[in-house]
C-alpha atoms as a printed R data frame, in Angstrom:
    type eleno elety resid chain resno       x       y      z
1   ATOM     1    CA   MET     A     1   0.000   0.000  0.000
2   ATOM     2    CA   SER     A     2   1.421   3.402 -0.896
3   ATOM     3    CA   ALA     A     3   1.956   6.286  1.531
4   ATOM     4    CA   ASP     A     4  -0.665   8.320 -0.377
5   ATOM     5    CA   SER     A     5  -3.388   5.759  0.337
6   ATOM     6    CA   LEU     A     6  -2.541   5.829  4.048
7   ATOM     7    CA   SER     A     7  -2.935   9.602  4.269
8   ATOM     8    CA   ARG     A     8  -6.586   9.486  3.185
9   ATOM     9    CA   VAL     A     9  -9.650   7.733  4.502
10  ATOM    10    CA   LEU     A    10 -10.034   4.243  3.113
11  ATOM    11    CA   ARG     A    11 -13.396   2.556  2.652
12  ATOM    12    CA   ALA     A    12 -14.043  -1.116  3.386
13  ATOM    13    CA   ASP     A    13 -17.055  -3.195  4.368
14  ATOM    14    CA   LEU     A    14 -15.784  -5.132  7.392
15  ATOM    15    CA   HIS     A    15 -18.638  -7.640  7.753
16  ATOM    16    CA   VAL     A    16 -19.114  -9.616  4.546
17  ATOM    17    CA   HIS     A    17 -19.545 -13.365  4.067
18  ATOM    18    CA   SER     A    18 -19.153 -15.779  1.171
19  ATOM    19    CA   TYR     A    19 -20.316 -19.341  0.610
20  ATOM    20    CA   HIS     A    20 -17.336 -20.411  2.746
21  ATOM    21    CA   SER     A    21 -19.346 -19.444  5.854
22  ATOM    22    CA   GLY     A    22 -21.176 -22.740  5.617
23  ATOM    23    CA   TYR     A    23 -24.721 -23.404  6.715
24  ATOM    24    CA   ALA     A    24 -26.826 -21.060  8.835
25  ATOM    25    CA   ARG     A    25 -26.628 -22.394 12.378
26  ATOM    26    CA   HIS     A    26 -29.770 -20.685 13.622
27  ATOM    27    CA   LEU     A    27 -31.985 -22.331 10.960
28  ATOM    28    CA   ARG     A    28 -30.371 -25.767 10.761
29  ATOM    29    CA   PHE     A    29 -33.616 -27.527  9.833
30  ATOM    30    CA   LEU     A    30 -33.758 -25.549  6.554
31  ATOM    31    CA   ARG     A    31 -30.179 -26.476  5.558
32  ATOM    32    CA   THR     A    32 -29.678 -22.997  4.105
33  ATOM    33    CA   ARG     A    33 -26.287 -21.418  3.664
34  ATOM    34    CA   ASP     A    34 -25.356 -18.353  5.659
35  ATOM    35    CA   CYS     A    35 -24.337 -16.785  2.346
36  ATOM    36    CA   TYR     A    36 -24.364 -17.915 -1.266
37  ATOM    37    CA   SER     A    37 -21.923 -15.347 -2.682
38  ATOM    38    CA   ASP     A    38 -18.787 -16.357 -4.531
39  ATOM    39    CA   PRO     A    39 -15.674 -14.567 -3.167
40  ATOM    40    CA   GLU     A    40 -15.013 -13.114 -6.625
41  ATOM    41    CA   ALA     A    41 -18.539 -11.626 -6.678
42  ATOM    42    CA   VAL     A    42 -17.981 -10.172 -3.202
43  ATOM    43    CA   TYR     A    43 -14.787  -8.544 -4.450
44  ATOM    44    CA   ARG     A    44 -16.359  -7.110 -7.619
45  ATOM    45    CA   THR     A    45 -19.385  -5.785 -5.713
46  ATOM    46    CA   ALA     A    46 -17.245  -4.153 -3.038
47  ATOM    47    CA   ARG     A    47 -15.020  -2.458 -5.584
48  ATOM    48    CA   SER     A    48 -18.018  -1.299 -7.659
49  ATOM    49    CA   ARG     A    49 -19.502   0.261 -4.522
50  ATOM    50    CA   GLY     A    50 -16.367   2.320 -3.913
51  ATOM    51    CA   MET     A    51 -14.518   0.155 -1.407
52  ATOM    52    CA   ASP     A    52 -10.761   0.751 -1.422
53  ATOM    53    CA   LEU     A    53 -10.031  -2.441  0.499
54  ATOM    54    CA   VAL     A    54 -11.795  -5.791  0.460
55  ATOM    55    CA   THR     A    55 -12.008  -8.519  3.057
56  ATOM    56    CA   ILE     A    56 -14.353 -11.410  3.728
57  ATOM    57    CA   THR     A    57 -15.301 -12.357  7.284
58  ATOM    58    CA   ASP     A    58 -16.586 -15.875  6.843
59  ATOM    59    CA   HIS     A    59 -17.712 -17.817  9.910
60  ATOM    60    CA   ASP     A    60 -14.710 -19.618 11.417
61  ATOM    61    CA   SER     A    61 -13.008 -19.713  8.029
62  ATOM    62    CA   ILE     A    62 -10.488 -17.737  6.017
63  ATOM    63    CA   ASP     A    63 -11.141 -19.797  2.890
64  ATOM    64    CA   GLY     A    64 -13.075 -17.010  1.115
65  ATOM    65    CA   CYS     A    65 -10.131 -14.636  1.457
66  ATOM    66    CA   LEU     A    66  -7.630 -17.324  0.487
67  ATOM    67    CA   GLU     A    67  -9.682 -18.217 -2.599
68  ATOM    68    CA   LEU     A    68  -9.791 -14.556 -3.581
69  ATOM    69    CA   LEU     A    69  -6.039 -14.130 -3.061
70  ATOM    70    CA   ASN     A    70  -5.406 -17.320 -5.023
71  ATOM    71    CA   ARG     A    71  -7.319 -15.820 -7.964
72  ATOM    72    CA   HIS     A    72  -5.567 -12.441 -7.529
73  ATOM    73    CA   PRO     A    73  -2.132 -13.193 -6.044
74  ATOM    74    CA   ASP     A    74  -0.863  -9.624 -6.578
75  ATOM    75    CA   ALA     A    75  -3.932  -7.901 -5.099
76  ATOM    76    CA   GLU     A    76  -2.881  -5.148 -2.723
77  ATOM    77    CA   ASP     A    77  -6.474  -4.252 -1.846
78  ATOM    78    CA   VAL     A    78  -7.417  -7.588 -0.213
79  ATOM    79    CA   PHE     A    79  -6.689  -8.616  3.369
80  ATOM    80    CA   VAL     A    80  -7.564 -11.785  5.274
81  ATOM    81    CA   SER     A    81 -10.191 -11.672  8.013
82  ATOM    82    CA   GLU     A    82 -12.615 -13.993  9.773
83  ATOM    83    CA   GLU     A    83 -15.658 -13.969 12.047
84  ATOM    84    CA   ILE     A    84 -14.922 -16.236 14.997
85  ATOM    85    CA   GLU     A    85 -17.807 -17.824 16.877
86  ATOM    86    CA   CYS     A    86 -16.883 -18.113 20.563
87  ATOM    87    CA   LEU     A    87 -18.633 -19.217 23.702
88  ATOM    88    CA   PHE     A    88 -18.956 -17.419 27.007
89  ATOM    89    CA   PRO     A    89 -17.789 -19.952 29.610
90  ATOM    90    CA   GLY     A    90 -20.541 -21.219 31.896
91  ATOM    91    CA   VAL     A    91 -23.307 -19.389 30.010
92  ATOM    92    CA   PRO     A    92 -25.315 -20.592 26.987
93  ATOM    93    CA   LEU     A    93 -24.283 -17.482 25.026
94  ATOM    94    CA   LYS     A    94 -22.201 -17.104 21.878
95  ATOM    95    CA   ALA     A    95 -20.219 -14.155 20.581
96  ATOM    96    CA   HIS     A    96 -18.948 -13.393 17.095
97  ATOM    97    CA   ILE     A    97 -15.572 -11.680 17.030
98  ATOM    98    CA   ALA     A    98 -14.356 -10.272 13.714
99  ATOM    99    CA   ALA     A    99 -10.563 -10.455 13.451
100 ATOM   100    CA   TYR     A   100  -8.972  -8.356 10.701
101 ATOM   101    CA   ASP     A   101  -5.761  -8.680  8.711
102 ATOM   102    CA   ILE     A   102  -4.817 -12.090 10.068
103 ATOM   103    CA   ASP     A   103  -2.841 -14.942  8.552
104 ATOM   104    CA   GLU     A   104  -3.192 -18.713  8.410
105 ATOM   105    CA   ARG     A   105  -1.185 -19.199 11.613
106 ATOM   106    CA   ILE     A   106  -3.457 -16.904 13.625
107 ATOM   107    CA   HIS     A   107  -6.557 -18.581 12.162
108 ATOM   108    CA   ARG     A   108  -5.205 -22.006 13.114
109 ATOM   109    CA   GLU     A   109  -4.154 -20.973 16.642
110 ATOM   110    CA   ILE     A   110  -7.541 -19.379 17.388
111 ATOM   111    CA   GLN     A   111  -9.615 -22.495 16.661
112 ATOM   112    CA   PRO     A   112  -8.880 -24.372 19.940
113 ATOM   113    CA   LEU     A   113  -9.582 -21.162 21.920
114 ATOM   114    CA   ARG     A   114 -13.146 -20.693 20.627
115 ATOM   115    CA   SER     A   115 -14.726 -22.342 23.667
116 ATOM   116    CA   ASN     A   116 -13.822 -19.243 25.698
117 ATOM   117    CA   VAL     A   117 -14.396 -15.757 24.263
118 ATOM   118    CA   TYR     A   118 -12.025 -14.249 26.830
119 ATOM   119    CA   ASP     A   119  -9.188 -16.487 25.623
120 ATOM   120    CA   VAL     A   120  -9.850 -15.461 22.015
121 ATOM   121    CA   VAL     A   121  -9.816 -11.762 22.896
122 ATOM   122    CA   GLU     A   122  -6.620 -12.142 24.947
123 ATOM   123    CA   TYR     A   123  -4.933 -14.017 22.101
124 ATOM   124    CA   LEU     A   124  -5.934 -11.360 19.550
125 ATOM   125    CA   LYS     A   125  -4.570  -8.631 21.821
126 ATOM   126    CA   GLN     A   126  -1.275 -10.523 22.212
127 ATOM   127    CA   GLN     A   127  -1.022 -10.847 18.426
128 ATOM   128    CA   ASP     A   128  -1.854  -7.121 17.997
129 ATOM   129    CA   VAL     A   129  -4.867  -7.969 15.809
130 ATOM   130    CA   PHE     A   130  -7.621  -5.403 15.346
131 ATOM   131    CA   PHE     A   131 -10.981  -7.001 16.201
132 ATOM   132    CA   ALA     A   132 -14.617  -6.136 16.813
133 ATOM   133    CA   LEU     A   133 -17.655  -7.721 18.454
134 ATOM   134    CA   ASN     A   134 -20.326  -8.317 15.800
135 ATOM   135    CA   HIS     A   135 -24.137  -8.214 16.254
136 ATOM   136    CA   LEU     A   136 -23.969  -8.053 20.036
137 ATOM   137    CA   PHE     A   137 -27.639  -8.814 20.747
138 ATOM   138    CA   PHE     A   138 -28.238 -11.470 18.071
139 ATOM   139    CA   PHE     A   139 -28.174 -14.394 20.503
C-alpha cells in the first residue's frame, strides 16, 4: 500500500460473508447457507460500490479470502479476516468476534480457543490484531 493511500480515509465493508461461511446455524432444519456469494462476486461488488479495500469475514473460516487471493495473487487491496464464533464460559451465550488482517497461523491458533471468548480476545490482543464484536444482541 502506498503512503498516499494511508494519508486518506479508506473505505471497506468489514462484515461480509461468502459461501465459505457454511450453513446457517440458527436455521439448521432448513439447511440454508449463511451466504451464497462467490468470493469473486464479493470482491467485484465491493469495488463497484467504492470500497478501497476488500475482506471477507466468513464464519470460522479464512477460505473465502484465500480463494480470492489465489485468484488475484498480486492484489494489494485484499486482506484476510474472519468472524470467529466463541462461547462465554458457563453461560449458553455465543459471541462473534471479527478479526482483521490475520494470517493462516493466527486462524489455526484461534480455533482451539473458541470455547472461551475471553481467551480469544486475549490471544488477539497478544497478536496485535484489530478485532470487533459483531451483532452483540443477536443471541
